C-alpha positions in Angstrom: -8.6 -5.9 14.0 -4.9 -5.6 13.2 -3.9 -2.3 11.6 -0.8 -0.3 10.8 0.2 3.1 9.5 2.9 3.7 6.9 4.2 6.3 4.4 4.4 5.3 0.8 6.1 7.0 -2.2 5.9 5.2 -5.5 7.0 6.9 -8.7 4.9 6.5 -11.9 7.7 4.4 -13.4 7.6 1.9 -10.5 3.8 1.6 -10.9 4.3 0.3 -14.4 5.8 -2.9 -12.9 2.5 -3.5 -11.1 0.3 -2.8 -14.1 2.4 -5.0 -16.4 2.2 -7.9 -13.9 5.9 -8.0 -13.0 5.0 -7.3 -9.4 1.8 -8.2 -7.7 2.5 -7.4 -4.1 3.6 -4.2 -2.4 6.0 -4.5 0.6 6.3 -1.6 3.1 7.7 -1.0 6.5 5.0 0.2 9.0 5.7 3.0 11.5 6.1 0.4 14.2 8.9 -1.4 12.1 6.8 -4.3 11.0 7.0 -5.5 7.4 3.7 -5.6 5.5 2.7 -7.1 2.2 -0.5 -6.4 0.3 -1.9 -6.7 -3.2 -0.7 -4.0 -5.5 -4.2 -3.7 -7.0 -5.3 -2.2 -3.8 -3.3 1.0 -4.7 -5.4 1.8 -7.8 -7.7 4.3 -6.1 -4.7 6.3 -5.0 -2.8 6.5 -8.3 -2.2 10.0 -9.8 0.1 11.2 -12.5 2.8 11.6 -9.9 2.4 8.0 -8.7 1.2 7.1 -5.2 2.3 9.3 -2.3 1.1 9.8 1.2 0.2 8.3 4.6 -1.9 5.3 4.8 -3.8 3.1 7.3 -4.2 -0.6 6.5 -6.4 -3.0 8.3 -6.4 -6.8 8.2 -8.9 -9.4 9.4 -8.1 -12.2 11.9 -6.6 -14.2 9.0 -4.4 -11.3 8.0 -6.3 -10.6 4.8 -6.6 -7.0 3.7 -9.9 -5.4 4.8 -9.2 -1.7 4.2 -6.5 0.6 2.8 -7.1 4.3 3.1 -5.2 7.5 2.9 -4.8 9.4 6.2 -3.4 12.8 7.1 -0.2 13.5 8.8 
């Protein structure tokens, strides 16, 4: 199963674009340099008053559909 790790820092003001529907996908650069896109709605479990910050692991199925997004340490 394809997977990648990345660091994400999204300020609360930026999150409003996702909630208002102006942006539906998140684009990040993984640690290996690859570019990833996934649905912004998948960030909801990680939203705090400070936004979304941390290290994440993302997994895709064989068709490159999002299977799992979870926060990781380090």
